[in-house]
C-alpha positions, 0 to 999 in steps of 0.5 A: 213787117219789112221786106226781107233783104236778099243778099247775093251770097252766090255772087262771091262763090268763086272767091269763096272757092279760092279762099277754101282752096288756099286753106285746104292746101295749106292744111294738107301740106302742113299735115303731111309734112310735119303732122300734128303735135300729138299729146300724151293720150296718143304718143304715150308717157307719164302723167303726174298730179302734184298738190302744193300748199300754196298757189304756184306758177306753172312757168316756175315749175317748168323751169325747175324741171328743165334745170333738173334735166327733164326735156320738154315737160308739159306743166299746167294747172289742174283745178286750182292754182295750187294743183299742177299736172305734169306730162312727160312723153316717152316710154312709161317709167316707174321711177320717173314720178319719184325723180320729178318729186325729188326735183320739185322739193329740192328748193324746199317746196312743200307738195304732195304727189297725188296721182301717177298715170301711165299711157303706153304707146300701144294704147295711144296708137289705139286711141288715135286709130279708133278716133280716126275710124270714128270720124270716117264712120260719122261722115258716112252716116251723115252722107246717108242721112242727108241723102235719105232726108233730102237728095244725093246732091245735098249729101255730097255738099254736106259731107264735103263741107264737113271734110272741109271744116275738119281738115282746116281745123286739124291744119291750123293745129298742125301749122300753129303746133298746138298739142292735139289730144283727146279733148281736141279730138272730142272738139273736132267731132263736136265740130262735125255735129255743129257744122252738120246742124247748120248745113241741115237748116240751110238745106231744109230751107233750100228744099222748101224754097225750090218747092215754093218758088216755081219761077227762079234760077237755082242761084236765086233760090239759094240766095233767098234761102241763105238770106232767110237763115242768115240771122239764125246762123249768126245768132247761133254762132255768136252765142256759141262763141261767147260760151267758148270764149268764156271757156278759153279765158276762164276754163284753165289750161286743161281745156285751152286747146279744146276751146280753141278747136271749137272756136275754129270749128264754129267759125269755119263751120258757119262759113261752110254752111253758107258757101261750101255746101251750097257751092257744091250743090250748084256745081252739081247742077241742083235744080227743082226737078231734083226735089219734086215732080213737075206740076201737071202740064209742066214739062221738065225742060220748062223748069228754071 
């Protein structure tokens, strides 16, 4: 077997800190200044499903509705190209579905009004608050789990990496004005799980190497650990990304933003598992004495 090549990942940690700081600053400014474009699930409104007798373009349907005086209709395919989902934000209106149906059949189109759902603004607000609370609880549980399994400094690095990933994912949605709905919230929570899995694998190898390599600096141990897990991280990320690309291109508009959120999260999560968590641990002066007792006759002061 060829000898493992050790990459100097931590030699670029200052560049990584600047890169992360720029992304976090841009995300935070955007989130506070313009917020997220909340979907119907959070803002409240009316959702209408119609079925055409033949395939139809969503741009044509959207144009019909706009010409009939409906403001900012969200139109997307639901299942096949002959099934259309129409979303209208605002207070639920019992007569809205009939007015939309009348506008769509005005040109002689043949279609069926299949389903009408109403989401009140209070329900949307409750979903948003519970989603945010769920995110906070997940981060607290992660911190406790990593602290118990590894060590407190590892848990701080893991949680800051997760916060880093979530904030940047939300920030990109805010900057690009992509709609944030329940599917995107689910994707964001999945990003937490994915990023944590990567961070746990790296942390486990770092702990193992601190115990095996008796004479090495913390930077050297972390570089060797990251090099050992590099191809596992790359292979996992690439195979996941292939699935997400298939969802993005062939999954339909209904899960379009879901796939985008996961692709952003997987990319940022892979980066953070290499740089953010390890850089935080180094900043907190993680060392071998944090993980094991010195060997008999070995003073703590003599540890690297």
